[in-house]
N, CA, C and O of each residue as an XYZ file, in Angstrom:
828
protein
N      -3.908     25.152     27.198
C      -4.452     24.203     26.218
C      -3.355     23.239     25.755
O      -2.233     23.653     25.463
N      -3.688     21.974     25.694
C      -2.711     20.963     25.280
C      -2.401     21.114     23.797
O      -3.297     21.225     22.960
N      -1.110     21.116     23.498
C      -0.687     21.221     22.103
C      -0.483     19.799     21.566
O       0.606     19.236     21.672
N      -1.527     19.241     20.999
C      -1.452     17.846     20.515
C      -0.781     17.853     19.146
O      -1.446     17.875     18.110
N       0.545     17.835     19.162
C       1.341     18.069     17.959
C       1.904     16.766     17.398
O       2.523     15.982     18.117
N       1.680     16.548     16.107
C       2.237     15.411     15.380
C       2.803     15.931     14.071
O       2.069     16.472     13.244
N       4.103     15.770     13.879
C       4.739     16.209     12.639
C       5.249     14.986     11.881
O       6.010     14.181     12.419
N       4.826     14.857     10.636
C       5.227     13.749      9.770
C       6.194     14.268      8.707
O       5.948     15.305      8.090
N       7.296     13.542      8.499
C       8.263     13.940      7.470
C       8.723     12.697      6.716
O       9.187     11.728      7.317
N       8.587     12.739      5.394
C       9.180     11.680      4.577
C      10.688     11.921      4.508
O      11.134     13.061      4.373
N      11.462     10.852      4.601
C      12.919     10.972      4.574
C      13.394     11.749      3.340
O      12.698     11.827      2.327
N      14.592     12.318      3.455
C      15.201     12.989      2.306
C      15.513     12.012      1.187
O      15.424     10.797      1.365
N      15.880     12.551      0.034
C      16.177     11.710     -1.138
C      17.206     10.642     -0.777
O      18.246     10.935     -0.187
N      16.895      9.396     -1.142
C      17.832      8.292     -0.893
C      18.623      7.987     -2.157
O      18.302      8.457     -3.249
N      19.674      7.179     -1.971
C      20.518      6.805     -3.114
C      19.702      6.102     -4.195
O      19.965      6.267     -5.386
N      18.714      5.322     -3.775
C      17.932      4.585     -4.763
C      16.788      5.413     -5.332
O      16.342      5.146     -6.448
N      16.295      6.423     -4.588
C      15.366      7.380     -5.210
C      16.054      8.001     -6.425
O      15.477      8.116     -7.506
N      17.307      8.396     -6.205
C      18.070      9.082     -7.250
C      18.266      8.187     -8.474
O      18.248      8.657     -9.611
N      18.456      6.879     -8.219
C      18.694      5.936     -9.326
C      17.410      5.370     -9.915
O      17.455      4.529    -10.814
N      16.257      5.830     -9.409
C      14.951      5.372     -9.912
C      14.728      3.878     -9.673
O      14.169      3.173    -10.512
N      15.183      3.412     -8.499
C      15.029      2.002     -8.151
C      13.917      1.828     -7.109
O      13.691      2.706     -6.277
N      13.230      0.688     -7.168
C      12.297      0.320     -6.109
C      13.117     -0.026     -4.864
O      13.986     -0.897     -4.912
N      12.842      0.649     -3.763
C      13.670      0.480     -2.566
C      13.023     -0.435     -1.543
O      13.612     -1.441     -1.146
N      11.812     -0.093     -1.113
C      11.133     -0.924     -0.131
C      11.921     -1.063      1.154
O      12.288     -0.066      1.775
N      12.187     -2.315      1.560
C      12.872     -2.578      2.834
C      14.395     -2.618      2.680
O      15.107     -2.843      3.658
N      14.892     -2.404      1.477
C      16.353     -2.358      1.307
C      16.885     -1.135      2.063
O      16.291     -0.058      2.017
N      18.008     -1.319      2.755
C      18.474     -0.292      3.692
C      19.540      0.594      3.047
O      20.737      0.372      3.229
N      19.098      1.587      2.303
C      20.024      2.486      1.606
C      20.066      3.835      2.325
O      19.157      4.195      3.072
N      21.150      4.563      2.073
C      21.372      5.825      2.788
C      20.864      7.012      1.974
O      20.399      6.857      0.844
N      20.961      8.192      2.568
C      20.579      9.429      1.904
C      21.659      9.873      0.918
O      22.838      9.573      1.104
N      21.252     10.580     -0.121
C      22.199     11.278     -0.994
C      22.574     12.609     -0.332
O      22.033     12.973      0.713
N      23.508     13.323     -0.959
C      23.833     14.672     -0.465
C      22.593     15.563     -0.515
O      22.367     16.378      0.379
N      21.800     15.398     -1.564
C      20.544     16.163     -1.668
C      19.622     15.801     -0.508
O      19.007     16.677      0.100
N      19.531     14.507     -0.205
C      18.679     14.043      0.887
C      19.115     14.595      2.234
O      18.283     14.952      3.068
N      20.436     14.664      2.441
C      20.963     15.245      3.686
C      20.557     16.712      3.781
O      20.125     17.182      4.834
N      20.700     17.425      2.669
C      20.318     18.848      2.650
C      18.816     19.016      2.894
O      18.396     19.942      3.588
N      18.007     18.110      2.318
C      16.549     18.178      2.529
C      16.195     17.964      3.992
O      15.336     18.658      4.537
N      16.857     17.002      4.628
C      16.587     16.714      6.038
C      16.965     17.910      6.918
O      16.223     18.293      7.822
N      18.121     18.483      6.635
C      18.554     19.657      7.417
C      17.591     20.832      7.197
O      17.242     21.544      8.139
N      17.168     21.024      5.945
C      16.229     22.110      5.648
C      14.910     21.902      6.385
O      14.301     22.860      6.861
N      14.471     20.641      6.478
C      13.230     20.341      7.211
C      13.378     20.734      8.676
O      12.460     21.305      9.265
N      14.536     20.426      9.264
C      14.795     20.796     10.654
C      14.765     22.309     10.847
O      14.228     22.815     11.832
N      15.352     23.016      9.887
C      15.366     24.487      9.989
C      13.959     25.067      9.859
O      13.616     26.035     10.536
N      13.149     24.470      8.986
C      11.759     24.933      8.834
C      10.966     24.737     10.123
O      10.183     25.599     10.522
N      11.180     23.597     10.764
C      10.476     23.323     12.023
C      10.949     24.274     13.122
O      10.160     24.726     13.952
N      12.253     24.567     13.112
C      12.795     25.508     14.097
C      12.198     26.903     13.891
O      11.877     27.606     14.850
N      12.055     27.289     12.610
C      11.480     28.603     12.292
C      10.027     28.716     12.754
O       9.523     29.813     12.995
N       9.363     27.562     12.872
C       7.984     27.546     13.372
C       7.942     27.597     14.907
O       6.871     27.682     15.509
N       9.129     27.544     15.524
C       9.204     27.581     16.982
C       8.802     26.283     17.654
O       8.389     26.281     18.813
N       8.924     25.164     16.920
C       8.456     23.884     17.448
C       9.538     23.176     18.258
O      10.718     23.207     17.910
N       9.114     22.546     19.335
C       9.984     21.656     20.102
C       9.270     20.312     20.239
O       8.046     20.231     20.136
N      10.050     19.269     20.470
C       9.493     17.916     20.492
C       9.895     17.183     21.760
O      10.941     17.447     22.352
N       9.032     16.252     22.160
C       9.283     15.428     23.344
C       9.829     14.055     22.980
O      10.537     13.433     23.772
N       9.498     13.583     21.779
C       9.901     12.226     21.377
C       9.919     12.126     19.859
O       9.147     12.795     19.173
N      10.813     11.279     19.341
C      10.881     11.034     17.905
C      10.601      9.578     17.585
O      11.013      8.679     18.319
N       9.902      9.353     16.494
C       9.645      7.996     15.997
C      10.208      7.863     14.590
O      10.183      8.814     13.808
N      10.713      6.683     14.275
C      11.186      6.420     12.932
C      11.121      4.922     12.653
O      10.769      4.130     13.527
N      11.463      4.548     11.432
C      11.394      3.144     11.024
C      12.695      2.428     11.376
O      13.571      2.999     12.025
N      12.809      1.187     10.947
C      14.031      0.409     11.162
C      15.051      0.640     10.047
O      16.071     -0.046      9.997
N      14.790      1.591      9.159
C      15.636      1.817      7.981
C      16.417      3.122      8.129
O      15.884      4.133      8.586
N      17.701      3.077      7.729
C      18.591      4.195      8.071
C      18.274      5.487      7.331
O      18.622      6.557      7.829
N      17.630      5.442      6.169
C      17.328      6.705      5.493
C      16.344      7.547      6.299
O      16.442      8.774      6.327
N      15.397      6.879      6.955
C      14.445      7.598      7.808
C      15.108      7.987      9.131
O      14.880      9.085      9.639
N      15.926      7.093      9.689
C      16.612      7.375     10.955
C      17.562      8.562     10.804
O      17.624      9.434     11.672
N      18.302      8.586      9.694
C      19.272      9.671      9.493
C      18.547     10.997      9.279
O      19.004     12.042      9.743
N      17.420     10.951      8.576
C      16.625     12.169      8.388
C      16.180     12.725      9.735
O      16.259     13.929      9.975
N      15.713     11.839     10.614
C      15.289     12.274     11.944
C      16.467     12.873     12.721
O      16.331     13.927     13.341
N      17.617     12.202     12.685
C      18.797     12.700     13.400
C      19.200     14.087     12.903
O      19.511     14.969     13.704
N      19.196     14.281     11.584
C      19.610     15.565     11.008
C      18.623     16.678     11.352
O      19.028     17.808     11.627
N      17.334     16.361     11.336
C      16.334     17.362     11.722
C      16.536     17.785     13.176
O      16.484     18.972     13.500
N      16.764     16.807     14.041
C      16.935     17.111     15.470
C      18.224     17.891     15.730
O      18.284     18.720     16.639
N      19.264     17.616     14.915
C      20.499     18.415     15.006
C      20.190     19.882     14.732
O      20.597     20.768     15.485
N      19.464     20.125     13.641
C      19.126     21.501     13.265
C      18.240     22.161     14.322
O      18.329     23.366     14.556
N      17.392     21.363     14.950
C      16.501     21.876     15.994
C      17.208     22.078     17.330
O      16.687     22.747     18.223
N      18.409     21.489     17.461
C      19.106     21.533     18.743
C      18.406     20.687     19.797
O      18.414     21.021     20.981
N      17.797     19.578     19.351
C      17.003     18.745     20.263
C      17.416     17.273     20.181
O      16.568     16.381     20.175
N      18.721     17.032     20.119
C      19.206     15.659     19.920
C      19.066     14.786     21.161
O      19.291     13.577     21.093
N      18.700     15.379     22.289
C      18.626     14.594     23.536
C      17.275     13.917     23.744
O      17.124     13.149     24.695
N      16.295     14.176     22.893
C      14.980     13.563     23.118
C      15.040     12.058     22.837
O      15.859     11.617     22.031
N      14.187     11.269     23.486
C      14.173      9.824     23.212
C      13.680      9.527     21.799
O      12.792     10.202     21.280
N      14.276      8.502     21.186
C      13.903      8.077     19.830
C      13.449      6.632     19.862
O      14.072      5.792     20.511
N      12.373      6.346     19.167
C      11.858      4.981     19.083
C      11.865      4.555     17.621
O      11.296      5.228     16.762
N      12.525      3.413     17.351
C      12.619      2.881     15.989
C      11.798      1.603     15.917
O      11.944      0.716     16.758
N      10.939      1.511     14.917
C      10.105      0.311     14.825
C       9.844     -0.051     13.371
O       9.564      0.803     12.530
N       9.946     -1.352     13.106
C       9.736     -1.892     11.759
C       8.322     -1.637     11.244
O       8.097     -1.634     10.034
N       7.378     -1.425     12.139
C       5.999     -1.164     11.729
C       5.900      0.079     10.855
O       4.960      0.219     10.072
N       6.882      0.992     10.989
C       6.875      2.239     10.222
C       7.695      2.143      8.940
O       7.866      3.137      8.234
N       8.205      0.945      8.637
C       9.003      0.766      7.414
C       8.207      1.092      6.158
O       6.976      1.091      6.141
N       8.972      1.371      5.109
C       8.371      1.551      3.784
C       7.636      0.280      3.362
O       7.907     -0.805      3.877
N       6.727      0.424      2.443
C       6.076     -0.727      1.821
C       7.133     -1.665      1.242
O       8.102     -1.218      0.628
N       6.942     -2.954      1.440
C       7.845     -3.971      0.894
C       7.457     -4.217     -0.565
O       6.346     -4.653     -0.867
N       8.402     -3.925     -1.458
C       8.106     -4.091     -2.893
C       8.385     -5.496     -3.411
O       8.244     -5.746     -4.608
N       8.782     -6.424     -2.530
C       8.944     -7.814     -2.955
C       9.941     -7.969     -4.087
O      11.076     -7.500     -3.995
N       9.515     -8.629     -5.156
C      10.416     -8.909     -6.286
C      10.829     -7.656     -7.041
O      11.786     -7.687     -7.815
N      10.119     -6.551     -6.826
C      10.495     -5.303     -7.491
C      11.685     -4.628     -6.806
O      12.360     -3.800     -7.418
N      11.947     -4.977     -5.536
C      12.992     -4.297     -4.760
C      14.342     -4.392     -5.456
O      14.784     -5.478     -5.832
N      14.989     -3.250     -5.621
C      16.297     -3.199     -6.261
C      16.257     -3.061     -7.765
O      17.295     -2.861     -8.396
N      15.067     -3.167     -8.354
C      14.946     -3.042     -9.808
C      14.754     -1.586    -10.215
O      14.089     -0.813     -9.524
N      15.344     -1.231    -11.340
C      15.044      0.051    -11.956
C      13.590      0.020    -12.434
O      13.125     -0.991    -12.960
N      12.892      1.112    -12.250
C      11.467      1.136    -12.593
C      11.231      0.885    -14.078
O      10.229      0.278    -14.456
N      12.156      1.352    -14.923
C      12.028      1.091    -16.365
C      12.251     -0.389    -16.679
O      11.579     -0.961    -17.537
N      13.219     -1.006    -15.961
C      13.465     -2.450    -16.163
C      12.260     -3.275    -15.710
O      11.911     -4.278    -16.334
N      11.633     -2.841    -14.622
C      10.440     -3.548    -14.143
C       9.316     -3.466    -15.178
O       8.599     -4.440    -15.408
N       9.175     -2.305    -15.792
C       8.142     -2.147    -16.837
C       8.442     -3.044    -18.034
O       7.530     -3.599    -18.647
N       9.734     -3.182    -18.362
C      10.117     -4.047    -19.478
C       9.832     -5.512    -19.158
O       9.455     -6.280    -20.043
N      10.011     -5.896    -17.904
C       9.837     -7.299    -17.499
C       8.362     -7.675    -17.381
O       7.955     -8.724    -17.879
N       7.550     -6.829    -16.724
C       6.158     -7.187    -16.437
C       5.135     -6.404    -17.270
O       3.950     -6.735    -17.291
N       5.612     -5.370    -17.950
C       4.686     -4.525    -18.718
C       4.314     -3.282    -17.925
O       4.130     -3.345    -16.710
N       4.204     -2.143    -18.619
C       3.942     -0.877    -17.935
C       2.628     -0.875    -17.162
O       2.531     -0.290    -16.083
N       1.613     -1.540    -17.730
C       0.295     -1.498    -17.093
C       0.312     -2.215    -15.741
O      -0.233     -1.720    -14.755
N       0.946     -3.382    -15.715
C       0.977     -4.156    -14.462
C       1.790     -3.426    -13.392
O       1.389     -3.373    -12.229
N       2.933     -2.863    -13.791
C       3.770     -2.141    -12.828
C       3.023     -0.918    -12.295
O       3.114     -0.600    -11.110
N       2.291     -0.241    -13.164
C       1.499      0.923    -12.743
C       0.436      0.503    -11.718
O       0.207      1.205    -10.734
N      -0.201     -0.629    -11.952
C      -1.216     -1.136    -11.014
C      -0.574     -1.434     -9.661
O      -1.127     -1.077     -8.620
N       0.589     -2.084     -9.670
C       1.270     -2.398     -8.408
C       1.643     -1.123     -7.657
O       1.536     -1.060     -6.433
N       2.078     -0.117     -8.398
C       2.529      1.118     -7.743
C       1.365      1.978     -7.273
O       1.465      2.639     -6.240
N       0.272      1.980     -8.010
C      -0.758      2.980     -7.782
C      -2.137      2.432     -7.421
O      -3.115      3.180     -7.403
N      -2.221      1.145     -7.137
C      -3.501      0.638     -6.634
C      -3.393      0.525     -5.118
O      -2.293      0.496     -4.566
N      -4.523      0.463     -4.462
C      -4.531      0.423     -2.996
C      -4.312     -0.988     -2.464
O      -3.631     -1.178     -1.456
N      -4.892     -1.976     -3.143
C      -4.912     -3.312     -2.539
C      -4.332     -4.423     -3.410
O      -4.570     -5.600     -3.142
N      -3.574     -4.068     -4.451
C      -2.922     -5.089     -5.287
C      -1.416     -5.024     -5.039
O      -0.778     -4.003     -5.296
N      -0.859     -6.121     -4.538
C       0.555     -6.158     -4.152
C       1.420     -6.671     -5.299
O       0.963     -7.497     -6.089
N       2.669     -6.194     -5.404
C       3.613     -6.794     -6.355
C       4.010     -8.182     -5.876
O       3.794     -8.505     -4.708
N       4.585     -9.013     -6.742
C       4.957    -10.378     -6.344
C       5.861    -10.373     -5.109
O       6.915     -9.736     -5.097
N       5.428    -11.095     -4.070
C       6.227    -11.220     -2.857
C       6.266     -9.975     -1.990
O       7.039     -9.917     -1.033
N       5.442     -8.972     -2.306
C       5.509     -7.712     -1.573
C       4.186     -7.322     -0.937
O       3.287     -8.149     -0.782
N       4.080     -6.053     -0.573
C       2.909     -5.520      0.109
C       2.170     -4.513     -0.778
O       2.781     -3.784     -1.559
N       0.867     -4.492     -0.641
C       0.072     -3.398     -1.199
C       0.070     -2.254     -0.183
O       0.547     -2.417      0.940
N      -0.464     -1.104     -0.576
C      -0.614     -0.013      0.380
C      -1.567     -0.424      1.506
O      -1.388     -0.023      2.656
N      -2.576     -1.223      1.168
C      -3.503     -1.733      2.183
C      -2.761     -2.590      3.209
O      -3.010     -2.481      4.409
N      -1.848     -3.445      2.734
C      -1.036     -4.277      3.635
C      -0.155     -3.408      4.531
O      -0.004     -3.674      5.723
N       0.420     -2.370      3.934
C       1.284     -1.462      4.690
C       0.485     -0.783      5.791
O       0.931     -0.695      6.935
N      -0.701     -0.303      5.433
C      -1.574      0.349      6.417
C      -1.945     -0.604      7.546
O      -2.132     -0.176      8.685
N      -2.052     -1.903      7.233
C      -2.456     -2.891      8.238
C      -1.413     -3.068      9.340
O      -1.737     -3.571     10.416
N      -0.160     -2.660      9.087
C       0.836     -2.701     10.171
C       1.119     -1.313     10.730
O       1.432     -1.173     11.912
N       1.009     -0.270      9.876
C       1.302      1.095     10.347
C       0.209      1.593     11.296
O       0.511      2.142     12.356
N      -1.047      1.406     10.922
C      -2.138      2.023     11.687
C      -2.289      1.460     13.102
O      -2.478      2.242     14.034
N      -2.214      0.134     13.309
C      -2.278     -0.351     14.696
C      -1.151      0.214     15.561
O      -1.362      0.541     16.729
N       0.043      0.325     14.982
C       1.161      0.882     15.739
C       0.893      2.353     16.096
O       1.158      2.789     17.216
N       0.374      3.092     15.139
C       0.011      4.492     15.385
C      -1.028      4.604     16.495
O      -0.892      5.415     17.412
N      -2.058      3.785     16.400
C      -3.166      3.870     17.364
C      -2.742      3.436     18.764
O      -3.210      3.987     19.760
N      -1.854      2.447     18.834
C      -1.451      1.912     20.146
C      -0.290      2.675     20.775
O      -0.244      2.841     21.994
N       0.642      3.136     19.956
C       1.894      3.679     20.494
C       2.031      5.197     20.347
O       2.498      5.869     21.267
N       1.633      5.730     19.210
C       1.917      7.141     18.920
C       0.759      8.048     19.309
O       0.955      9.036     20.017
N      -0.438      7.723     18.854
C      -1.593      8.584     19.124
C      -1.815      8.846     20.618
O      -2.074      9.991     20.989
N      -1.725      7.831     21.493
C      -1.929      8.122     22.918
C      -0.958      9.175     23.461
O      -1.328      9.990     24.306
N       0.278      9.152     22.974
C       1.246     10.164     23.400
C       0.815     11.561     22.941
O       0.862     12.522     23.708
N       0.393     11.652     21.676
C      -0.040     12.950     21.143
C      -1.225     13.477     21.946
O      -1.272     14.658     22.288
N      -2.180     12.600     22.246
C      -3.386     13.030     22.972
C      -3.073     13.425     24.417
O      -3.811     14.194     25.033
N      -1.962     12.885     24.956
C      -1.534     13.286     26.303
C      -0.792     14.623     26.297
O      -0.471     15.176     27.349
N      -0.528     15.131     25.091
C       0.174     16.410     24.993
C       1.647     16.299     24.685
O       2.352     17.308     24.679
N       2.141     15.068     24.424
C       3.529     14.927     23.997
C       3.643     15.349     22.530
O       2.790     15.015     21.707
N       4.706     16.085     22.222
C       4.902     16.583     20.853
C       5.784     15.597     20.099
O       6.937     15.369     20.466
N       5.230     15.020     19.045
C       5.852     13.881     18.359
C       6.350     14.289     16.970
O       5.619     14.893     16.185
N       7.618     13.942     16.684
C       8.205     14.096     15.354
C       8.431     12.705     14.781
O       9.127     11.886     15.381
N       7.842     12.439     13.617
C       7.899     11.110     13.017
C       8.525     11.200     11.625
O       8.016     11.896     10.746
N       9.632     10.490     11.442
C      10.307     10.422     10.147
C      10.135      9.020      9.576
O      10.571      8.040     10.179
N       9.499      8.929      8.411
C       9.252      7.599      7.827
C       9.311      7.685      6.299
O      10.172      8.373      5.751
N       8.406      6.993      5.612
C       8.538      6.743      4.182
C       7.257      7.120      3.437
O       6.198      7.304      4.038
N       7.384      7.229      2.116
C       6.242      7.641      1.313
C       4.975      6.854      1.579
O       3.903      7.435      1.744
N       5.092      5.527      1.622
C       3.880      4.714      1.755
C       3.453      4.489      3.195
O       2.257      4.408      3.472
N       4.410      4.385      4.129
C       3.990      4.256      5.529
C       3.314      5.553      5.978
O       2.371      5.524      6.770
N       3.798      6.690      5.471
C       3.151      7.962      5.798
C       1.814      8.125      5.073
O       0.886      8.724      5.616
N       1.711      7.599      3.858
C       0.409      7.649      3.164
C      -0.676      6.972      4.005
O      -1.812      7.443      4.070
N      -0.308      5.867      4.644
C      -1.281      5.153      5.492
C      -1.797      6.067      6.602
O      -2.986      6.046      6.918
N      -0.910      6.871      7.194
C      -1.317      7.794      8.250
C      -2.098      8.975      7.695
O      -3.122      9.369      8.253
N      -1.608      9.540      6.590
C      -2.285     10.694      5.973
C      -3.699     10.315      5.540
O      -4.622     11.125      5.621
N      -3.856      9.082      5.081
C      -5.179      8.614      4.669
C      -6.183      8.738      5.813
O      -7.316      9.176      5.612
N      -5.756      8.350      7.011
C      -6.631      8.424      8.190
C      -6.791      9.864      8.662
O      -7.905     10.326      8.910
N      -5.664     10.571      8.785
C      -5.708     11.934      9.320
C      -6.505     12.874      8.416
O      -7.299     13.684      8.895
N      -6.287     12.758      7.106
C      -6.964     13.648      6.153
C      -8.298     13.094      5.652
O      -8.973     13.710      4.827
N      -8.657     11.930      6.164
C      -9.923     11.284      5.797
C     -10.063     11.108      4.281
O     -11.040     11.538      3.668
N      -9.058     10.464      3.710
C      -9.043     10.209      2.275
C      -9.460      8.772      1.990
O      -9.226      7.877      2.802
N     -10.077      8.558      0.835
C     -10.428      7.213      0.402
C      -9.255      6.557     -0.305
O      -8.275      7.227     -0.630
N      -9.345      5.240     -0.551
C      -8.264      4.521     -1.231
C      -7.879      5.135     -2.582
O      -6.696      5.203     -2.918
N      -8.876      5.583     -3.357
C      -8.564      6.163     -4.669
C      -7.833      7.493     -4.537
O      -7.017      7.848     -5.388
N      -8.131      8.226     -3.465
C      -7.487      9.533     -3.269
C      -6.058      9.390     -2.764
O      -5.169     10.118     -3.206
N      -5.830      8.460     -1.842
C      -4.512      8.379     -1.209
C      -3.448      7.873     -2.168
O      -2.290      8.277     -2.062
N      -3.812      6.993     -3.107
C      -2.787      6.476     -4.025
C      -2.300      7.569     -4.970
O      -1.224      7.443     -5.555
N      -3.077      8.635     -5.126
C      -2.662      9.752     -5.999
C      -1.903     10.827     -5.230
O      -1.353     11.746     -5.837
N      -1.865     10.726     -3.916
C      -1.246     11.768     -3.096
C       0.273     11.600     -3.086
O       0.792     10.580     -2.633
N       0.963     12.597     -3.581
C       2.434     12.575     -3.563
C       2.929     13.257     -2.297
O       2.451     14.333     -1.938
N       3.876     12.638     -1.629
C       4.495     13.224     -0.443
C       5.944     13.554     -0.784
O       6.734     12.656     -1.073
N       6.290     14.818     -0.752
C       7.640     15.238     -1.120
C       8.671     14.803     -0.091
O       8.366     14.715      1.098
N       9.888     14.531     -0.542
C      10.962     14.167      0.388
C      11.341     15.385      1.218
O      11.500     16.488      0.695
N      11.484     15.166      2.524
C      11.928     16.225      3.416
C      10.927     17.347      3.636
O      11.316     18.450      4.020
N       9.643     17.087      3.399
C       8.616     18.125      3.582
C       7.826     17.852      4.862
O       7.081     16.873      4.918
N       7.967     18.689      5.886
C       7.212     18.471      7.127
C       5.721     18.761      6.948
O       5.333     19.739      6.311
N       4.905     17.892      7.522
C       3.455     18.092      7.602
C       3.112     18.211      9.081
O       3.268     17.255      9.840
N       2.649     19.376      9.481
C       2.412     19.675     10.896
C       0.918     19.526     11.196
O       0.087     20.283     10.694
N       0.605     18.538     12.018
C      -0.780     18.298     12.428
C      -0.958     18.693     13.887
O      -0.108     18.404     14.729
N      -2.064     19.351     14.171
C      -2.514     19.524     15.544
C      -3.866     18.836     15.661
O      -4.759     19.047     14.841
N      -4.001     18.014     16.690
C      -5.176     17.161     16.810
C      -6.134     17.680     17.878
O      -5.730     18.335     18.838
N      -7.397     17.371     17.685
C      -8.414     17.592     18.709
C      -8.339     16.472     19.740
O      -7.645     15.475     19.544
N      -9.063     16.652     20.835
C      -9.063     15.634     21.898
C      -9.633     14.298     21.426
O      -9.343     13.258     22.018
N     -10.448     14.319     20.359
C     -11.024     13.074     19.838
C     -10.181     12.464     18.712
O     -10.633     11.558     18.012
N      -8.958     12.965     18.546
C      -7.977     12.449     17.574
C      -8.227     12.906     16.142
O      -7.481     12.524     15.240
N      -9.261     13.716     15.911
C      -9.453     14.301     14.584
C      -8.487     15.480     14.419
O      -7.900     15.955     15.391
N      -8.335     15.934     13.194
C      -7.365     16.990     12.900
C      -7.971     18.367     13.146
O      -9.002     18.722     12.575
N      -7.307     19.133     14.011
C      -7.732     20.523     14.248
C      -7.158     21.445     13.186
O      -7.836     22.351     12.703
N      -5.874     21.200     12.819
C      -5.244     22.009     11.769
C      -4.107     21.217     11.139
O      -3.543     20.307     11.748
N      -3.786     21.587      9.904
C      -2.665     20.980      9.186
C      -1.917     22.067      8.445
O      -2.513     22.918      7.786
N      -0.592     22.022      8.565
C       0.259     22.966      7.844
C       1.334     22.167      7.111
O       2.096     21.426      7.732
N       1.391     22.320      5.798
C       2.360     21.625      4.959
C       3.494     22.600      4.663
O       3.265     23.653      4.067
N       4.709     22.262      5.072
C       5.841     23.177      4.906
C       6.623     22.889      3.631
O       7.853     22.850      3.656
N       5.931     22.689      2.529
C       6.605     22.521      1.239
C       7.311     23.821      0.886
O       6.861     24.909      1.244
N       8.434     23.684      0.172
C       9.239     24.884     -0.171
C       8.430     25.848     -1.030
O       8.934     26.904     -1.414
């Protein structure tokens, strides 16, 4: 039986997660905590006996480094890796680089909350979750899903919102449900798919 395996992992804690800043497409690295989270994710996947044929990640180093560290722990650093901007975090536009409290002071708590937690309202100069999904999902359908359905085992390291776009489809969630879904840093989500691309099983490896 074909093991149609897709594992999604949000990158470990980044320097700007720690500082409570809107990060978006800004290219910041992992903290020491984030490095430990990435390594722990790799060890959890190894404990599940999983091996991978290919890795996918975004164009941003926090996701790339998380993938590299997981593969180190798995002893699978030789697999091919594909990096693509389509998997980048949501672009926060004018919010990028701002402390979340400073943003609330500038625009008001209600408006900032709407930008962060609505599905289709974008911050100034940035993307909504709907916009993010509009680039993530075609890439998934064209590039990643066909590999999974052929039996290639895929490990994907990306970001809170680019992964929300995928989880929304995989878990069949509506816009109101997905904006409330929190994805922990460094927590692997193990999906096995049916031949029709629906989910056969899901295992969340939260600590």
